[in-house]
C-alpha positions as CSV (number, residue, x, y, z in Angstrom):
1,M,-11.4,23.5,-15.7
2,T,-8.4,21.0,-15.7
3,D,-7.7,18.9,-18.9
4,S,-8.9,15.9,-17.0
5,E,-12.2,17.5,-16.1
6,N,-12.6,18.7,-19.7
7,T,-12.0,15.1,-21.0
8,S,-14.4,13.5,-18.5
9,R,-17.1,16.0,-19.0
10,R,-16.7,16.4,-22.8
11,H,-20.3,16.1,-23.6
12,S,-22.3,16.9,-20.6
13,S,-20.6,20.2,-20.1
14,K,-22.2,21.3,-23.4
15,V,-25.6,20.4,-22.0
16,V,-25.4,22.0,-18.4
17,D,-22.6,24.5,-18.1
18,G,-23.2,28.3,-18.0
19,P,-26.1,30.7,-17.8
20,G,-27.3,29.8,-21.1
21,K,-28.1,26.2,-19.9
22,A,-30.3,27.1,-17.0
23,A,-33.3,25.5,-18.6
24,S,-31.4,22.3,-19.0
25,R,-30.5,22.4,-15.4
26,A,-33.9,23.1,-14.3
27,M,-35.2,20.1,-16.1
28,L,-32.6,17.9,-14.6
29,R,-33.2,19.3,-11.0
30,A,-36.7,17.7,-11.4
31,V,-35.4,14.3,-11.8
32,G,-33.0,14.6,-8.8
33,F,-29.8,16.5,-9.9
34,T,-28.2,18.9,-7.5
35,D,-25.7,21.7,-7.8
36,D,-22.8,19.2,-7.1
37,D,-24.2,16.8,-9.8
38,F,-23.8,19.2,-12.6
39,K,-20.1,19.3,-12.1
40,K,-19.8,15.5,-12.4
41,P,-19.4,13.3,-15.5
42,Q,-22.8,11.9,-16.6
43,I,-23.0,8.2,-17.0
44,G,-25.8,6.8,-19.0
45,I,-27.1,3.4,-17.8
46,A,-28.9,1.7,-20.7
47,S,-31.2,-0.9,-19.2
48,T,-33.0,-3.5,-21.1
49,W,-35.4,-4.2,-18.3
50,S,-38.7,-5.6,-19.4
51,M,-41.2,-8.2,-18.1
52,V,-41.5,-9.3,-21.6
53,T,-38.9,-12.1,-21.0
54,P,-37.1,-13.8,-18.1
55,C,-33.8,-12.9,-19.7
56,N,-34.4,-9.2,-18.8
57,S,-36.9,-9.3,-15.9
58,H,-34.2,-8.6,-13.3
59,I,-32.2,-6.0,-15.2
60,G,-34.0,-3.0,-13.6
61,E,-32.4,-3.9,-10.3
62,L,-29.1,-4.4,-12.0
63,A,-29.2,-1.0,-13.5
64,E,-29.5,0.4,-10.0
65,F,-26.4,-1.2,-9.0
66,S,-24.5,0.2,-12.1
67,R,-25.9,3.7,-11.3
68,D,-24.8,3.3,-7.6
69,G,-21.3,2.5,-8.8
70,A,-21.0,5.3,-11.0
71,D,-22.2,7.7,-8.4
72,A,-19.7,6.2,-5.8
73,A,-16.8,6.8,-8.2
74,G,-17.6,10.4,-8.7
75,G,-20.0,10.4,-11.5
76,K,-23.8,11.0,-11.9
77,G,-25.5,7.9,-13.2
78,V,-28.7,8.4,-15.2
79,I,-30.7,5.3,-16.0
80,F,-32.6,5.1,-19.3
81,N,-34.4,2.1,-21.0
82,T,-34.4,0.7,-24.4
83,I,-36.4,-2.3,-25.7
84,T,-36.1,-6.1,-25.8
85,I,-38.1,-8.7,-27.5
86,S,-38.0,-12.4,-26.6
87,D,-37.0,-15.0,-29.3
88,G,-38.2,-17.8,-27.0
89,I,-41.7,-16.5,-27.1
90,A,-41.9,-15.3,-30.7
91,N,-40.4,-18.3,-32.2
92,G,-42.6,-19.9,-34.9
93,T,-44.6,-16.7,-35.3
94,E,-44.8,-13.7,-37.5
95,G,-43.5,-11.8,-34.5
96,M,-40.1,-13.4,-34.8
97,K,-39.5,-11.2,-37.8
98,Y,-38.9,-8.3,-35.4
99,S,-36.3,-10.2,-33.6
100,L,-33.2,-9.2,-35.6
101,V,-34.7,-5.8,-36.4
102,S,-34.8,-5.2,-32.6
103,R,-31.0,-5.1,-32.6
104,E,-30.9,-2.2,-34.9
105,V,-33.7,-0.5,-32.9
106,I,-31.7,-0.9,-29.7
107,T,-28.6,0.4,-31.3
108,D,-30.4,3.4,-32.7
109,S,-32.1,4.1,-29.3
110,I,-28.9,4.0,-27.3
111,E,-27.2,6.3,-29.8
112,T,-30.2,8.5,-29.8
113,V,-30.6,9.0,-26.1
114,A,-26.9,9.2,-25.2
115,A,-26.0,11.7,-28.0
116,C,-29.1,13.8,-27.2
117,E,-28.7,13.9,-23.6
118,G,-24.8,14.4,-23.5
119,F,-23.8,11.5,-21.5
120,D,-20.0,11.4,-21.2
121,G,-19.8,7.5,-20.6
122,L,-22.2,4.6,-20.6
123,V,-22.9,1.2,-19.1
124,T,-25.2,-1.0,-21.2
125,I,-26.9,-4.0,-19.7
126,G,-28.3,-6.7,-21.8
127,G,-29.8,-10.2,-21.2
128,C,-31.1,-11.6,-24.5
129,D,-29.2,-12.4,-27.6
130,K,-30.3,-9.3,-29.9
131,N,-30.0,-6.6,-27.2
132,M,-26.5,-7.8,-26.3
133,P,-24.9,-6.9,-29.7
134,G,-27.2,-4.0,-30.0
135,C,-25.9,-2.6,-26.7
136,V,-22.2,-2.9,-28.0
137,M,-23.1,-1.6,-31.4
138,G,-24.6,1.5,-29.6
139,L,-21.3,2.0,-27.6
140,A,-19.4,1.6,-31.0
141,R,-21.6,4.2,-32.7
142,L,-21.0,6.8,-29.9
143,N,-17.4,5.9,-29.4
144,R,-17.5,7.1,-25.8
145,P,-16.0,5.3,-22.8
146,G,-18.4,2.5,-22.0
147,I,-18.8,-1.0,-20.7
148,F,-21.2,-3.8,-21.6
149,V,-22.8,-6.0,-18.6
150,Y,-24.4,-9.3,-19.2
151,G,-27.5,-9.9,-17.2
152,G,-26.5,-13.4,-16.4
153,T,-27.6,-17.0,-17.1
154,I,-30.8,-18.7,-15.9
155,M,-30.6,-21.9,-13.6
156,P,-31.6,-25.3,-15.0
157,G,-35.2,-26.4,-14.8
158,K,-36.4,-29.6,-13.3
159,G,-34.7,-32.6,-14.6
160,H,-32.0,-30.4,-16.2
161,T,-34.3,-28.8,-18.6
162,D,-34.3,-25.6,-20.5
163,I,-36.3,-23.7,-23.2
164,V,-34.9,-26.0,-25.9
165,S,-36.3,-28.9,-23.9
166,V,-39.8,-27.4,-24.3
167,F,-39.4,-26.9,-28.0
168,E,-38.2,-30.5,-28.5
169,A,-41.0,-31.7,-26.2
170,M,-43.4,-30.0,-28.6
171,G,-42.0,-32.0,-31.4
172,A,-42.1,-35.3,-29.4
173,H,-45.8,-34.6,-28.5
174,S,-46.5,-34.1,-32.3
175,R,-45.1,-37.6,-33.0
176,G,-47.0,-39.1,-30.1
177,D,-44.1,-39.9,-27.9
178,I,-45.3,-37.9,-24.9
179,D,-48.8,-37.0,-23.9
180,L,-50.2,-33.6,-22.9
181,I,-49.6,-34.1,-19.3
182,E,-45.9,-34.6,-19.7
183,L,-45.6,-31.7,-22.1
184,K,-47.2,-29.5,-19.7
185,N,-45.0,-30.5,-16.8
186,I,-41.9,-29.7,-19.0
187,E,-43.5,-26.4,-19.8
188,E,-44.2,-25.5,-16.2
189,T,-40.8,-26.4,-14.8
190,A,-38.2,-25.7,-17.5
191,I,-37.8,-21.9,-17.0
192,P,-37.4,-21.5,-13.2
193,G,-36.7,-17.8,-13.0
194,P,-34.8,-14.8,-14.4
195,G,-31.8,-15.0,-16.6
196,S,-30.8,-16.0,-20.2
197,C,-31.4,-19.3,-21.9
198,G,-29.2,-21.7,-20.0
199,G,-27.1,-23.5,-22.7
200,M,-24.3,-22.0,-24.9
201,Y,-27.1,-20.5,-27.0
202,T,-26.9,-17.2,-28.5
203,A,-27.1,-15.2,-25.3
204,N,-24.3,-16.9,-23.4
205,T,-22.3,-17.1,-26.7
206,M,-22.5,-13.4,-27.2
207,A,-21.7,-12.6,-23.5
208,S,-18.6,-14.7,-23.8
209,A,-17.6,-13.2,-27.1
210,I,-18.1,-9.6,-25.7
211,E,-15.9,-10.4,-22.7
212,A,-13.2,-11.9,-24.8
213,L,-13.6,-8.7,-27.1
214,G,-12.5,-6.7,-24.0
215,M,-15.9,-4.8,-23.6
216,S,-16.9,-6.4,-20.4
217,L,-15.2,-6.8,-17.0
218,P,-13.5,-10.1,-16.3
219,G,-16.1,-12.7,-15.3
220,S,-19.2,-10.8,-16.5
221,S,-20.1,-13.5,-19.1
222,A,-20.2,-16.3,-16.7
223,Q,-22.4,-15.4,-13.7
224,N,-25.9,-16.6,-12.7
225,A,-28.5,-13.8,-13.1
226,I,-29.6,-13.9,-9.5
227,S,-26.3,-13.7,-7.7
228,Q,-24.2,-11.5,-5.5
229,D,-21.4,-11.7,-8.3
230,K,-23.8,-10.3,-10.7
231,R,-24.7,-7.4,-8.4
232,D,-21.1,-6.7,-7.8
233,D,-20.3,-6.9,-11.4
234,C,-22.9,-4.3,-12.3
235,K,-21.6,-1.9,-9.6
236,A,-18.0,-2.4,-10.6
237,A,-18.9,-1.6,-14.2
238,G,-20.4,1.7,-13.1
239,E,-17.2,2.4,-11.3
240,A,-15.0,1.5,-14.0
241,V,-16.5,3.8,-16.6
242,L,-15.1,6.6,-14.5
243,E,-11.5,5.2,-14.8
244,L,-12.1,4.8,-18.6
245,L,-13.1,8.5,-18.7
246,A,-10.1,9.6,-16.8
247,R,-7.8,7.7,-19.3
248,D,-10.0,8.5,-22.3
249,I,-10.2,4.9,-23.3
250,K,-12.9,4.4,-25.9
251,P,-14.5,1.5,-27.7
252,S,-12.3,2.1,-30.8
253,D,-9.2,1.6,-28.6
254,I,-10.5,-1.8,-27.4
255,M,-12.6,-3.2,-30.3
256,T,-9.7,-3.8,-32.7
257,R,-9.2,-6.5,-35.4
258,E,-7.1,-8.6,-33.0
259,A,-9.9,-8.3,-30.3
260,F,-12.5,-9.6,-32.8
261,E,-10.2,-12.5,-33.5
262,N,-10.1,-13.2,-29.7
263,A,-13.8,-13.1,-29.7
264,I,-14.2,-15.5,-32.6
265,T,-11.7,-17.8,-31.0
266,I,-13.7,-18.0,-27.7
267,V,-17.0,-18.6,-29.6
268,I,-15.4,-21.6,-31.4
269,A,-13.9,-23.1,-28.3
270,L,-17.2,-22.9,-26.5
271,G,-19.1,-24.5,-29.4
272,G,-21.2,-21.2,-29.7
273,S,-24.2,-20.1,-31.8
274,T,-24.1,-19.4,-35.5
275,N,-25.6,-16.0,-34.7
276,A,-22.2,-15.0,-33.4
277,V,-21.2,-14.8,-37.1
278,L,-23.8,-12.4,-37.9
279,H,-23.4,-10.2,-34.8
280,L,-19.7,-10.2,-34.7
281,I,-19.5,-8.9,-38.3
282,G,-22.2,-6.4,-37.6
283,M,-20.3,-5.1,-34.5
284,A,-17.0,-5.0,-36.4
285,R,-18.7,-2.9,-39.2
286,T,-20.1,-0.5,-36.7
287,I,-16.8,0.2,-35.1
288,G,-15.0,0.4,-38.5
289,V,-13.1,-3.0,-38.4
290,E,-12.8,-5.2,-41.4
291,L,-14.3,-8.8,-40.6
292,S,-15.6,-11.3,-43.0
293,L,-16.9,-14.8,-43.2
294,A,-13.4,-15.9,-44.3
295,D,-12.0,-15.0,-40.9
296,F,-14.2,-17.6,-39.2
297,T,-12.9,-20.2,-41.6
298,D,-9.2,-19.1,-41.1
299,I,-9.4,-19.0,-37.3
300,G,-11.6,-22.2,-37.3
301,K,-8.6,-24.2,-38.7
302,R,-6.6,-23.6,-35.6
303,V,-9.0,-23.4,-32.8
304,P,-10.7,-26.5,-31.4
305,V,-14.1,-27.1,-29.8
306,L,-13.5,-27.8,-26.1
307,A,-16.8,-27.1,-24.2
308,D,-19.4,-29.8,-23.8
309,L,-22.3,-27.5,-23.5
310,R,-25.8,-27.5,-24.8
311,P,-27.4,-27.7,-27.3
312,S,-25.1,-30.3,-28.9
313,G,-23.3,-31.2,-25.5
314,H,-24.6,-32.0,-22.0
315,Y,-23.8,-29.2,-19.7
316,M,-25.4,-25.7,-19.0
317,M,-23.9,-22.4,-18.5
318,S,-24.6,-22.4,-14.7
319,E,-22.6,-25.5,-14.5
320,L,-19.6,-23.9,-16.2
321,V,-20.1,-20.9,-13.9
322,A,-19.8,-23.3,-10.9
323,I,-16.2,-24.4,-12.1
324,G,-14.9,-20.9,-12.9
325,G,-16.6,-19.7,-16.0
326,I,-14.6,-18.8,-19.2
327,Q,-11.7,-17.1,-17.6
328,P,-9.6,-20.5,-17.1
329,L,-10.5,-21.4,-20.7
330,M,-9.2,-18.1,-21.9
331,K,-6.0,-18.6,-20.0
332,I,-5.6,-22.1,-21.6
333,L,-6.0,-20.4,-25.0
334,L,-3.7,-17.5,-24.3
335,D,-1.0,-19.9,-23.1
336,A,-1.4,-21.9,-26.2
337,G,-0.9,-18.9,-28.4
338,L,-4.5,-18.9,-29.6
339,L,-5.4,-15.5,-28.1
340,N,-3.8,-12.2,-28.4
341,G,-2.9,-11.1,-24.9
342,E,-1.9,-7.6,-25.9
343,C,-5.5,-6.4,-26.6
344,L,-6.7,-3.6,-24.2
345,T,-9.8,-4.2,-22.3
346,V,-12.3,-2.1,-20.2
347,T,-10.2,-2.7,-17.1
348,G,-7.6,-0.4,-18.7
349,K,-5.4,-3.5,-18.5
350,T,-4.5,-5.9,-21.4
351,L,-6.1,-9.2,-21.7
352,A,-3.0,-11.0,-20.5
353,E,-2.8,-8.8,-17.5
354,N,-6.5,-9.6,-16.7
355,L,-5.7,-13.3,-16.9
356,A,-2.4,-13.4,-15.1
357,D,-3.7,-14.8,-11.7
358,V,-6.6,-16.9,-13.0
359,E,-6.8,-20.3,-11.4
360,P,-7.1,-23.4,-13.6
361,Y,-10.3,-25.5,-13.6
362,P,-10.8,-28.3,-10.9
363,M,-9.1,-31.5,-12.1
364,D,-12.2,-33.5,-12.0
365,Q,-14.3,-31.2,-14.2
366,Q,-15.9,-32.8,-17.3
367,I,-17.1,-29.7,-19.1
368,I,-14.0,-28.2,-20.9
369,A,-11.9,-30.9,-22.6
370,P,-8.1,-30.7,-22.6
371,L,-6.6,-28.8,-25.4
372,G,-4.7,-32.0,-26.6
373,N,-8.0,-34.0,-26.6
374,P,-10.6,-31.7,-27.9
375,L,-14.3,-32.6,-28.7
376,K,-13.6,-31.4,-32.2
377,A,-10.2,-30.5,-33.7
378,E,-11.4,-27.7,-35.8
379,S,-14.3,-25.3,-35.6
380,H,-18.0,-26.4,-35.5
381,L,-18.8,-23.1,-37.4
382,R,-18.4,-24.0,-41.1
383,I,-18.6,-21.2,-43.8
384,L,-19.9,-22.8,-46.9
385,F,-19.6,-21.7,-50.4
386,G,-21.1,-23.3,-53.6
387,N,-23.6,-22.8,-56.4
388,L,-26.4,-22.4,-53.7
389,A,-24.4,-19.8,-51.6
390,P,-22.1,-17.8,-53.8
391,E,-21.6,-15.3,-50.9
392,G,-21.5,-17.9,-48.2
393,A,-23.6,-19.7,-45.7
394,V,-23.1,-20.6,-42.1
395,A,-23.4,-24.2,-40.7
396,K,-23.2,-25.4,-37.2
397,I,-21.6,-28.9,-37.5
398,T,-20.3,-30.5,-34.2
399,G,-19.5,-33.7,-36.0
400,K,-22.3,-35.6,-34.0
401,E,-24.5,-34.9,-37.2
402,G,-21.9,-36.4,-39.6
403,T,-19.9,-34.0,-41.9
404,R,-21.8,-34.7,-45.2
405,F,-25.4,-34.8,-46.1
406,S,-27.0,-35.6,-49.6
407,G,-30.6,-35.6,-50.1
408,S,-33.7,-34.4,-52.1
409,A,-35.0,-30.8,-51.7
410,R,-38.3,-30.4,-50.2
411,V,-39.0,-26.6,-50.7
412,F,-41.1,-24.2,-48.7
413,G,-41.7,-20.4,-49.0
414,S,-42.0,-19.8,-45.3
415,E,-41.2,-21.2,-41.8
416,E,-45.0,-21.8,-41.2
417,E,-45.2,-24.0,-44.5
418,A,-42.3,-26.1,-43.5
419,Q,-43.4,-26.5,-39.8
420,A,-46.8,-27.8,-40.9
421,R,-45.2,-30.4,-43.2
422,I,-42.7,-31.4,-40.5
423,N,-45.5,-32.0,-38.0
424,D,-47.8,-33.9,-40.5
425,G,-45.1,-36.3,-41.5
426,T,-44.6,-35.0,-45.1
427,V,-40.9,-34.4,-44.4
428,V,-39.2,-37.8,-44.3
429,A,-35.7,-39.2,-44.0
430,G,-33.5,-38.1,-46.8
431,D,-35.0,-34.8,-47.3
432,V,-33.2,-31.5,-47.3
433,V,-35.8,-29.1,-46.1
434,V,-35.4,-25.7,-48.0
435,I,-37.0,-22.8,-46.2
436,R,-36.6,-19.6,-48.4
437,Y,-37.8,-16.0,-48.5
438,E,-36.9,-15.8,-44.8
439,G,-33.7,-13.6,-45.2
440,P,-33.0,-10.1,-44.0
441,R,-35.1,-8.5,-46.8
442,G,-37.3,-11.4,-47.8
443,G,-38.6,-12.2,-44.3
444,P,-38.1,-9.5,-43.6
445,G,-36.2,-9.9,-40.4
446,M,-34.3,-13.2,-40.9
447,R,-36.4,-15.3,-38.5
448,E,-34.7,-18.1,-36.4
449,M,-35.8,-21.6,-37.3
450,L,-35.7,-23.1,-33.8
451,T,-39.2,-24.4,-34.0
452,P,-38.8,-26.4,-37.3
453,T,-35.3,-27.7,-36.2
454,S,-36.7,-28.6,-32.8
455,A,-39.7,-30.4,-34.5
456,I,-37.2,-32.4,-36.7
457,M,-35.3,-33.4,-33.5
458,G,-38.5,-34.2,-31.6
459,R,-39.8,-36.4,-34.5
460,G,-36.5,-38.4,-34.4
461,L,-35.2,-37.1,-37.7
462,G,-32.2,-35.2,-36.4
463,N,-29.7,-37.6,-38.2
464,D,-31.8,-38.1,-41.3
465,V,-32.9,-34.6,-42.4
466,A,-30.9,-31.6,-43.2
467,L,-32.3,-28.0,-43.2
468,I,-31.1,-25.0,-45.2
469,T,-32.5,-21.5,-45.1
470,D,-31.8,-17.9,-45.8
471,G,-33.1,-17.2,-42.3
472,R,-31.1,-17.9,-39.1
473,F,-30.9,-20.4,-36.4
474,S,-31.3,-20.1,-32.7
475,G,-28.4,-20.8,-30.6
476,G,-30.5,-23.7,-29.4
477,S,-30.8,-25.3,-32.8
478,H,-28.9,-28.5,-33.5
479,G,-28.8,-31.1,-36.2
480,F,-27.5,-30.7,-39.8
481,V,-28.6,-27.2,-40.4
482,V,-27.3,-24.4,-42.7
483,G,-28.3,-20.9,-42.4
484,H,-27.6,-17.3,-43.7
485,V,-27.6,-18.5,-47.3
486,S,-26.4,-15.5,-49.3
487,P,-27.5,-13.9,-51.4
488,E,-30.9,-14.5,-50.2
489,A,-33.9,-15.9,-52.3
490,F,-35.7,-12.5,-52.2
491,V,-33.0,-10.7,-54.1
492,G,-32.8,-13.6,-56.6
493,G,-30.2,-15.8,-55.0
494,P,-29.9,-19.4,-56.1
495,L,-32.0,-20.6,-53.2
496,A,-35.0,-19.0,-55.1
497,L,-34.5,-21.3,-58.1
498,V,-34.5,-24.8,-56.1
499,E,-37.4,-27.1,-56.9
500,D,-38.7,-30.1,-55.1
501,G,-36.6,-33.1,-55.8
502,D,-33.4,-31.5,-56.7
503,A,-30.4,-33.2,-55.2
504,I,-28.5,-31.1,-52.7
505,T,-25.1,-31.9,-51.1
506,I,-23.8,-30.2,-48.0
507,D,-20.0,-31.1,-47.3
508,A,-18.8,-29.6,-44.0
509,E,-15.3,-31.0,-44.7
510,A,-15.0,-29.4,-48.1
511,D,-17.1,-26.5,-46.9
512,T,-19.4,-26.6,-49.9
513,I,-23.1,-26.5,-50.4
514,D,-24.4,-27.3,-54.0
515,V,-27.6,-28.2,-55.9
516,H,-27.0,-30.7,-58.6
517,V,-28.7,-28.9,-61.4
518,S,-27.0,-27.9,-64.6
519,D,-26.1,-24.2,-65.3
520,D,-28.3,-24.2,-68.3
521,E,-31.3,-25.3,-66.2
522,M,-30.5,-22.8,-63.5
523,A,-30.4,-20.0,-66.2
524,R,-33.8,-21.1,-67.5
525,R,-35.3,-21.0,-64.0
526,R,-33.7,-17.7,-63.4
527,A,-35.3,-16.2,-66.5
528,A,-38.8,-17.3,-65.3
529,W,-38.3,-16.2,-61.8
530,Q,-40.1,-13.1,-60.5
531,Q,-39.4,-11.4,-57.2
532,P,-42.3,-11.8,-54.8
533,T,-44.1,-8.8,-53.6
534,P,-42.7,-7.5,-50.3
535,R,-44.6,-8.7,-47.3
536,Y,-44.8,-5.4,-45.7
537,A,-45.3,-2.0,-47.2
538,K,-45.1,0.2,-44.1
539,G,-43.7,0.2,-40.6
540,V,-40.4,-0.9,-39.1
541,L,-40.2,-4.2,-41.2
542,A,-40.7,-2.2,-44.4
543,K,-38.0,0.2,-43.4
544,Y,-35.6,-2.5,-42.3
545,A,-36.1,-4.4,-45.6
546,K,-35.2,-1.3,-47.6
547,Q,-32.0,-0.6,-45.5
548,V,-30.5,-3.9,-44.4
549,S,-27.5,-5.4,-45.9
550,S,-26.8,-9.1,-46.7
551,A,-26.5,-11.6,-43.9
552,S,-22.9,-12.1,-45.2
553,T,-22.1,-8.5,-44.2
554,G,-23.8,-8.6,-40.8
555,A,-27.4,-7.5,-41.8
556,V,-26.8,-3.9,-40.6
557,T,-28.8,-0.9,-41.6
558,D,-26.2,1.9,-41.4
559,G,-23.6,0.5,-43.7
560,E,-22.8,1.7,-47.1
């Protein structure tokens, strides 16, 4: 066996070579292996196919294209499945507590299957926001040559609608602005087929971040789910893993500190989701790179928001795809010195080499603003600290909401409580809605608050009400919202001590979040506070609550 063959079959050879592995080969013959296949590198194709959600309903076919690509390049592709859940379906219910948990389950399952079966390389294909970082974290844990493929974006619904249109229509209906017929019409037409949610919500944010990180082939993040480009992307990924194997290029060679800085830069330029903060820190911790909330602040001071994309802007990802995707934007940022072009990528080339021949956007496009005239001069992702968030909180402030909000606390112990009081008119202009005990441990699972934020927008209170929580926000949330408040209420964070009527100020210029209550009064409240009984005593949520880290460190379950 040559050194090259030994490198390319480092893991599978231990499973199938020699007389002592006859039983292994016998099992594999039953699933289609031939004598020649046992001599080839085995490439695991981790598919997140499911009919659970349109984000992933087409990925079964895409996985076959990746397998074909691996086979054509001299490997043996082996498709296996991992799970996905749907935030869009689960939002506003107890089921949403499983959403962030699913990221860890996906990571665990990819590691488990690939390590057990001896795959030499991997292609992972994701299409919804938790399975995407989960796929990359699985690659990072294994540190075997691998590529992430994005399943692609959905097309717009009738009247330029999407899933957030439905959530906001629900709020409009509760206020009486639209009737049931109009609500049903939006419901029936907003989601026209397969693909991930169509704005710069978490799925498209993370796809873009992962491409900028160097873990996807160029263009993978900006393709329609149902397109020849996406099929070609999947096949090319299968082929490219064999080249990574030949050159022994692993995720740890690509996912460097500088590459994560590139990923943060593209998230900011695109006006991406707050969930990127949580996921990028989690991905970095998994590969062993130091990344913190402070890095988002530092990079945000020099990187502007350029993309006029939903939820705060006008356009959808499919419209950005039509003018060239994110590659021309990356070239703009590279030429301005805002991206590190020396970072290695899964092409085996540097980022600068990948971007060398990229054509600029059409002159008449309106989606990406000029660097000299940005939509916002600094980042929309604001990392806030103060007596309400000693370990930090994450806000998404585009400037359209204003940059400062002061109001009176209206406190709720769960999302359901808050939702009911928003719908019945209890929440009024001037309120700061506080939703606590929804953090990683307290929820458990750190639910997204898309339903209450959409209800606030639907009731016409988007400019008059703020919302803060130790939970998260969907990439589709907009308005004056602050999440990831750390330490969370369940572990005794200051959010647990807030009472109705307390004055709260959120300042997105000073990057502060404070409750105007004296230290002595806060100490008195702390002495009287008791930790709630955990909501789950058994099962995956109970296990998660015992293992998960703070949101400020990525809410991971395998850290120190």
